N, C-alpha and C positions, 0 to 999 in steps of 0.2 A: 715598417713592414705592413702594418694594417693598411696604411695608405696605398701602398703598391698593390696589394691584393684587391683593391677596390676600383682600379682604373680601367678594367674591362668595360666596354660599352654594353648597352642593353641586349637582352635576348628576348625574342617573341616566339613562344612555342604554340604550335597548333595543338589545341586541346580538344579536338573533335572526336577521337577515337576512343573506343573501349570504355564507354559508359555502361554501367549497370542499370537496367530499367524494369520497373514493375507497374503494370496498369492497375494500381490499387493505392489506397491510402493506408500505409503500413505503420502501425504504432512503433516508435523507437527507431525509425529509418534514418534519423538525423544522427544517431549515436555513431561515433567512429568505429566502435567494436561490433557494430551489427553485421550479422553474417548475410551477405548479399550473393553468395555463390550460386544460388539457385535462380537468380534473376536473369532475365534476357540480357544479352550483350549487344548494345546498339552503337552507332556512330552518329554524331551530329554533322550536319543538320538533321533533325528527326521531328517528324509529326506523328503524334500517337493516335490519331484518328484519320490517318491518310486514306485508308480503304473505304471510308464512309463518303468520301467526296464523289459526286456524280453518279452515285447509284440509286438516287431517287430524283424525281422531278421537283423543281422549285415550286413552291406553293402559289406563286403569282402574287399580284398586288404589291410588288416591290418587297415581298418576302422570299427568302431564298430556301435552300435545302435544310429543313430544321431537324432532321433525324441523323444527327451527327453525335458521336459519343462525347459526353461532357462530364467532367468530374476531376478528381484529384489523383495525381501519380507522382512517382518518385524517380529521381535519377541520381546515381552515385558514381563518383570516379576517384580511383585510387592512383596516387602519384607519389614520387619522391624527388627530392632535390639534393644534389651532393653537398657534403660539408663544406666544400670550397666556396659555395654560394652564401654561406652564412655571413650575415652583415649586409646583404643586399635587400632592396625592397622587392615585394612579390605582390602583383595585382592580378585578378582575374577580370576578364572582359567577356561579356555576353553581348552579341550583336542584336539580339532580340529573343524574348521568351514569351510565348502566349499561354495564359494572360496574366496570371499572378505568380510570381517566383518568389519563394522564401529560400534563402541561401544559407548554408551552414558550412563551416570548415572545422573538421576534427570535433564535431558535436556542438560547436558555438555558433549561435545565430549571428550572422553579420549583416542582414538587411532584407528588405522586401522591395520588389519592383513590380509596378502595375501598368507600365505604359504599353507593353506588347510589341511596339514596333521601334523602340529607341535603344540604341546601345547604352549598357550600364556596366559599372564596374564596382569592385570592392578591394580594399587593401587587406590582404591576407597575412601580411608580415607578422603581426604579433602572435599568430596562432600556428605558424609553420614550424614543423620538427624536421630540421635539416638532417639528411642521412637516414631518415626513417620514412615509414609509410604515412601519408596523409590522405584524407578523404574529404572530397567536396560533395555535399549532398544538396540537391535542389528539389523542393516540393513545388509542383506545378499544378495549377487549377485553371480550367478553362470554362468553368460554368458561367451562366449569365441569366439575367432576369428575362422575363417573359417579353417585355417590351424594351426595345433598344435604348430608350431614354432611362431605364432603370440601371444601366451599366455605367457607373462612374468609377473612376475618373475618365473613362474612355467610352463614350456612348456608342461608338461603332464596334464594340466587341459583341457583334450580333450578326447572324446571317442575313439581316436586312441590308448590310453592306457588302459582305463577302463570306466565304465559308468560315465557320466558327472552329478553326483549327486550334490545336494545342500542342505544346512541347517546346524543347529547345530547338527551334526551327531555323536558327541562323548560327553562324560560326561562333566558337568559343576560343579564347586565346588566354595564355598565361604570359604575363610580362615580368621579367626579372631584371632589375636595373640598380644602378648605384643610388645611394641616398641622396646625392647631388644629381638631379636629373630634370629633364624636360618633362613636364607633366603630360599625362594622357588626355586626349580630347573627350573626356567622359564626365560631362557635368552632372549627369544623373548619378546620384550617390556619392561620387568622388568630389563633385563640385570643382573640377579642374578643366581647363580649356585647351591645353596643349599649345598648338601653334594656330594663330589666325593670320592668314595671308591675304592681302587685297591690293588692288591697284588704283591709282589716281592719275589724272592728267595723261591719259592714254591717247596716243595718235600713231600714225605710221612712222613718225620721226623718233618718238621716245615714249616711255612709260616709267612712272614712279611706283616701285614695288615697296610695300610696307610689310614687314615680318614682326608680328608680336608674338614673343616666345615666352610662355610661362615657365619659370624655373623654381624648383623647390629644393632647398638645402635641409636635409634631415641628418646629415652626418657630421658629428663633432670633429672628425679626423680632417675635414676639408678646410683649407683656408677660405675666408670669405671673399677674397679678391679673385675674380675669374674674367675670362674672355669669352664672349659669344661670337662665333664665327658664322656668318651667313654666306653660302655660296650658291649662285644660280648657274645651272648647267643647261645647255641646249639639248634638243631631242637626240642628238648624236653623242651626247655625253662630254661635250667640250665645255670647259669652264668660260662662262660669260663674264661674271663679275663676282667679286667677294668683298665683304666688309667685315671688320672686326670692331666690336664694341666692348669696352671695359666696363665691369659691373661689380658691386659689392652686394652679396647675399649671405649674411650671417647665418650660422646653424639656427634651425628652427623657423626660418623665414622664407616666404615665397614672394617672388616679384616678377613683374612682366617687363622684359627687355625689348625695347622697340628699335628696329633697324630699317633704315631706308636705303634702297638701292635703285639708281636710275639706269634703265636699259635703253640703249640707243638702237634705233631701227629694229624694234622687236618684231618677231614673227607672230602675227596676230592670230588667235583662236577664232575659227568660225565653223558654222555647220558644214561647210564644204571643205575646210582645211583645218581640222581639229589639232592644231599644234600645241604641244605640251612641253614646257620647261620642267626642270626638277630643282627644288629648293632643298639643300641639305644644310642643317643647322647643328653646330657642335658646341659643347662647352669644353673649354680648354683651360687647363691649369699647368703652369710650368711646361708649356708646350705639348702636353699629353692630352688626348681626347678622354674626357671623363664620361660623357654621354652625347648621343647624336640621334638625329631624327631626320626624315625626308618626307616631302610632300610634293604633289604635282602643282604645277602653276600654269594657268591659262590666261593670257593677256588679251583683252578686247574691250571695246566700247559698244554701247548699244543705246537704242532709243525706241520708245513706243510713241508714235505720232498718230494722233487721232485721225488724220486725213490720209496719210499714206501708209500706215501700218508699222510693222517691226523692221528696224534697220540695225545691222551689226557691222561694225567697222565701216560705216558709211554706206553700205550696201543694202538695198531692200531685199528682204528675205520673207517669203511666205512660209508661215509655220503650219505644218500638217503632221499629225501622228496620232497618238493613242491616249485615252484615258485609262491608264493602267492601274490595277489594284495592286496594293503593296503585298498581299498574300501571294500574287503571281503564281497561283496554284496550277499544278498538273495532275492529272488523274494518276492514282497509284503513288504519288510523292507528296500529296498535299502541298504544304508551303515550303517543305524541306528540300530546297533546291541547292544543289552544289554551285560554286561560283562559275564553273564552266558552262553550266546550263543558263545561268543568267547572262553570260557573254553570248551563248548561242541565240537567246532570245533577242538581244540587241542586234546581233548580226542579221537576223531575219527581218527586223524592223528597218535596219539600214538598207538591206537589199531591196526592200519594198518602197524605198524612197522617203522614208519618214525622217524628221529632224526635230520632233517635239514629243515630250511625254509629260502628261499631267498625272501625278500619282494621287489616287483616290482616297482622300481623307486622312491617310497616315503616311508615314515616311517609308520610302524605299530602303533597301539594304545598302550598306556601304559599297559593296561591290557594284551594285547597279548605278550608284552615283558616279563611280569610277568609269563604268562602261559608257555613261553619258558623255564624259569627257573625251573618251577614246574615240567614240564613233560619231561625235559631232551632234549631240541632241541637246537642245535647250530643254531644261527640266524645271517644271513647276511643282514645288513641294509644299503642301498645305502645312500650317502650323498645327503640330500634332495635339496641342493642349486645348483644342477647341475650335480652331480655325477662324476665330474672331477675337477682336478686342473691343473695348468700350467705344473705340473710334470707327469700327467697322471690320470688314473681313481682312484677313492677313494671310499672306503666304510668302514663300521664298522662291525666287526665280534664280536658277543656276544656269550659267552658260559656260561654266568650267567649275572644277571642284575647288579651285583656289580662291574664288571670290563669290559673294552672294550679295543680292540687293533686294531689300524689302520693298514691296510694291503694294 
């Protein structure tokens, strides 16, 4: 019976609405019994110093607008999960918080994040009270040193680079899934990779698609033997090909299952024709789906030629576009843009004839990466941990969300 109750697939809840917020550092605000009824109610994405943007001139000399509110604030969100979900795994995902986030669940500290522009998550399972009220509390600080190089681990947390916004300024999600599950692509804090999809030997005749699926088994009620089914669908939803791989993942273990699928005569992704497949991966036991996930897939090959420039799928393409800031701020909203507005921005860039975005110094939001796939934008993403290695500058070039190439 326990096994039967746990075979439902994962749920991904939008966790943006009905946060309680106070623009002050309140003692005891992490306590689950703290009375936050007098606090303001806000929805995420939220920037707590949004009205400070563009009301003063920049200082000049590569210094921006310095008179923006900085300090410590608190967010709290009440939620409950039904008793029927007991036994499931519960994770919270933040797509980005500026700048330092201390996260608590029911008064227990679960972790600190300081990246500002990178999604991160925590395992809330040990602290959840099913069928009762739960409280997530987040202390957020956006203060900074006088000189941008004083701000570590992220030196560009300074108006020298872009407005010094603060808040839970990107989406928040709650994931509820079975103990046997495909992990989330949240290496920051969770140290899990989810699915990594890439292509090799791509031509107009065929393409080899590789799917690396990280699976974790934290449930003693599940048999260790399982099947991993990977199915590729075209843009119209038609099944192109599917492969099933048998695997053994004992309770308490994590493993990466590798699947190879050969696609004949693929529809190639390009800046003029941004064709996307869909990859659906499922964990099967006794013919039943225990967990599943899906990701977009763009198939293409490209070359940077020092004499003739950039080529994609054998076609010469002139790249032209924008050096976009990852804050992507709008007056009155700060950096707290809903996804439809991010799509609106891409639509404007597409109508203007662009096909390239270089995100300045930090990572764009997940929605913006997906918009690049949809509208046919080659995306250059600086490595957020410093933009350089001992060997020299490093960045990632994306020509679809499904594959990345280090250059």
